[in-house]
C-alpha positions in Angstrom: 10.9 -26.4 12.0 8.8 -23.8 13.2 7.6 -20.9 11.3 9.2 -17.3 11.6 7.0 -14.7 12.8 7.7 -11.5 11.0 4.4 -9.3 11.4 2.2 -9.3 14.6 -0.9 -7.0 14.1 -3.0 -7.1 17.5 -6.2 -5.3 18.4 -5.8 -2.4 15.9 -7.9 0.6 15.9 -7.8 3.8 13.8 -10.5 6.2 14.9 -10.6 9.5 12.7 -13.1 12.7 14.3 -15.2 14.0 11.1 -15.9 17.5 11.3 -19.6 18.1 11.3 -19.6 21.9 10.3 -19.0 23.9 7.2 -16.1 26.2 7.6 -15.0 28.4 4.6 -11.8 28.9 6.0 -9.1 28.5 8.9 -10.2 31.5 10.5 -13.5 30.7 10.9 -12.2 27.4 12.2 -10.2 28.9 14.7 -13.9 31.1 16.1 -15.8 28.2 16.4 -13.3 26.0 18.0 -12.7 28.7 20.5 -16.5 29.0 20.8 -16.8 25.4 20.8 -19.3 25.3 18.2 -17.1 22.5 16.1 -18.8 19.0 16.9 -16.8 15.8 15.5 -18.5 12.5 14.4 -16.6 9.8 15.8 -15.7 7.3 13.1 -14.0 3.9 13.8 -12.2 2.7 10.0 -11.0 -0.2 11.8 -11.8 -2.3 15.1 -10.0 -4.7 16.7 -8.0 -6.1 14.0 -5.5 -9.1 15.1 -4.1 -11.4 13.0 -0.1 -12.7 12.8 2.2 -13.4 9.6 4.9 -16.0 9.2 7.9 -15.8 6.4 6.5 -16.2 3.0 3.0 -15.9 4.1 0.9 -14.1 1.6 -2.1 -12.3 2.9 -5.1 -10.9 0.5 -6.4 -8.6 2.1 -10.6 -8.4 1.0 -13.4 -6.4 1.5 -15.6 -3.4 -0.3 -15.2 -0.2 -0.9 -15.2 1.7 2.6 -13.9 -1.2 4.9 -10.6 0.5 6.2 -8.5 -2.3 3.6 -6.2 0.5 2.3 -6.1 2.3 6.0 -5.0 -0.8 7.5 -2.2 -1.2 5.2 -1.0 2.4 5.8 -0.8 1.6 9.8 1.5 -1.2 9.5 3.1 0.8 7.0 3.8 3.2 9.7 2.2 5.9 7.4 -0.9 6.2 9.8 -0.3 5.7 13.8 -2.9 3.4 15.4 -5.0 5.0 17.5 -4.9 1.8 19.7 -3.4 -1.4 19.6 0.3 -2.7 18.5 1.8 -3.1 15.3 4.9 -5.5 15.8 7.6 -6.6 12.6 10.7 -7.3 12.0 12.9 -6.8 9.1 12.8 -4.2 6.3 9.2 -3.1 5.1 8.4 -1.9 1.5 5.5 -0.3 1.2 4.3 0.4 -2.5 1.4 2.3 -1.8 0.8 5.2 -3.8 3.4 4.7 -6.1 4.9 8.0 -7.8 3.3 10.4 -4.3 7.0 11.5 -3.6 8.1 12.4 -7.0 8.4 16.4 -7.7 6.4 17.7 -10.3 8.8 19.6 -12.1 11.3 17.2 -12.0 12.3 15.1 -14.6 11.6 11.5 -14.5 15.2 10.9 -14.3 15.7 13.4 -11.6 12.8 11.7 -9.7 14.7 8.5 -9.9 16.8 9.6 -7.6 14.5 11.7 -5.7 12.2 9.0 -5.0 14.9 6.4 -4.5 17.1 8.5 -1.9 13.2 8.9 0.1 13.5 4.7 0.1 16.5 4.9 1.8 19.0 3.7 -1.3 22.4 5.8 -2.0 23.3 7.5 -4.9 25.7 4.8 -5.9 23.2 1.9 -5.9 21.1 4.2 -7.7 23.6 4.9 -10.3 24.5 1.0 -11.1 20.7 0.5 -11.1 19.4 3.3 -13.3 19.2 1.7 -16.6 17.6 -1.2 -15.6 14.8 0.8 -13.7 14.7 3.0 -16.8 14.3 0.0 -19.0 11.6 -1.8 -16.8 9.8 1.6 -16.8 9.5 1.5 -20.7 9.4 5.5 -20.6 12.1 5.7 -23.3 12.9 9.1 -24.3 10.0 10.4 -21.8 12.4 10.1 -18.5 13.8 13.5 -19.4 10.6 14.9 -19.4 9.1 16.6 -16.4 7.0 14.5 -14.3 4.3 16.9 -14.7 3.5 16.0 -18.4 2.8 12.7 -17.3 -0.1 10.2 -16.9 -0.8 8.8 -13.8 0.1 5.3 -15.6 3.4 6.6 -16.8 3.9 7.5 -13.1 3.5 4.4 -11.3 5.0 2.8 -14.0 8.1 4.6 -13.2 7.4 4.5 -9.3 7.0 0.7 -9.0 10.3 0.9 -11.1 12.0 2.4 -8.2 10.2 0.7 -5.4 10.8 -3.0 -6.3 14.2 -2.6 -6.3 14.9 -3.7 -3.1 14.3 -7.0 -1.7 12.4 -6.4 1.6 10.8 -8.5 4.1 7.8 -7.8 4.3 6.0 -6.3 1.3 2.9 -4.1 1.2 1.1 -3.7 -2.2 -2.4 -1.1 -2.5 -4.1 -1.7 -5.8 -0.5 -1.1 -7.5 -0.7 -4.0 -9.9 -3.5 -2.6 -11.8 -1.4 0.0 -13.1 -0.5 0.4 -16.7 -1.5 -1.6 -19.9 -1.9 -5.2 -20.1 1.6 -6.1 -21.1 3.1 -3.9 -18.2 0.7 -5.3 -15.5 1.9 -8.8 -16.4 5.7 -7.7 -16.2 4.5 -6.3 -12.8 3.3 -8.9 -11.5 6.0 -11.8 -12.8 8.5 -9.0 -11.2 6.9 -9.7 -7.6 6.1 -13.1 -8.4 9.9 -13.3 -8.2 10.1 -12.0 -5.1 7.9 -14.6 -3.8 11.4 -16.9 -4.6 13.1 -15.0 -2.2 10.5 -16.0 1.0 9.1 -12.4 1.0 6.1 -11.6 3.3 3.2 -9.7 1.3 0.1 -8.1 2.5 -2.2 -7.7 -0.9 -4.8 -5.1 -1.6 -6.5 -5.4 -5.1 -9.7 -4.9 -6.5 -8.9 -8.0 -8.7 -10.2 -11.3 -6.9 -8.9 -13.6 -9.4 -5.2 -11.7 -8.9 -5.3 -11.8 -5.5 -6.3 -15.5 -5.6 -3.2 -16.1 -7.8 -1.0 -14.3 -5.6 -2.0 -15.0 -1.8 -2.3 -18.2 -0.3 -4.7 -16.5 2.9 -7.1 -14.0 3.4 -8.9 -12.0 6.1 -12.0 -10.2 4.8 -13.0 -7.0 6.8 -16.6 -5.2 6.9 -16.6 -1.8 8.4 -13.3 -1.8 9.9 -13.4 -5.6 11.5 -12.2 -9.2 10.5 -15.2 -10.9 9.2 -13.5 -14.0 8.2 -9.5 -15.1 7.8 -7.9 -18.5 6.6 -7.3 -19.8 3.7 -7.6 -18.0 0.6 -10.5 -20.3 -1.2 -12.8 -20.2 1.6 -12.5 -16.6 2.5 -13.2 -15.4 -0.9 -16.0 -17.6 -1.2 -17.7 -15.3 1.9 -16.3 -12.2 -0.2 -18.1 -13.4 -3.3 -21.4 -14.0 -1.0 -21.0 -10.3 0.4 -20.8 -9.3 -3.4 -24.4 -10.7 -4.1 
């Protein structure tokens, strides 16, 4: 039986313009811009990136800091629009990128469940039904009724993870999100992700923990300065990555 393709990334490039000028305020910027005194350095965070994933594939994206890993995930998730190339996906994508980035700092954890859930496309009825489950999984206890501005970054991430993983997506995008909280919560988060694998979810995963990538993924790509320099099975690409880190 032929495998079902769910994601195709073709010749994707992402260019950023880095200003070389020191500008103190908006007025100064506009004046310099009108006088053509602003110059930019072109920086390609990604260049000519291509790969395909089939249903159930679990892709680890490896690379040193600045290799373009998070930029690639944001392009695939639709957060950033690629400068060139195309991304074609089938089914629902659940991006777990910056957990809790959509929280309102003045609202309580409970209120933010509804706010963040609405951003992710969940109905109030669905969230009503899942509320106890979310609170229990987040382990926030009485802090659920405290404004989020008083939360630690780990508490925000735990709540964000608990809401975001309610879905059963076709494609799951994970950027360093399994490193949040204490060891016990990390283990629980990983188990939750593993349970989603059983339903045939396709995964793109970035983590600084190579052991974790090897545990969760069956294939990998290695990025260097925005380009793929190795791809294939997780073990063979991991070996190339380890050589690069020596």
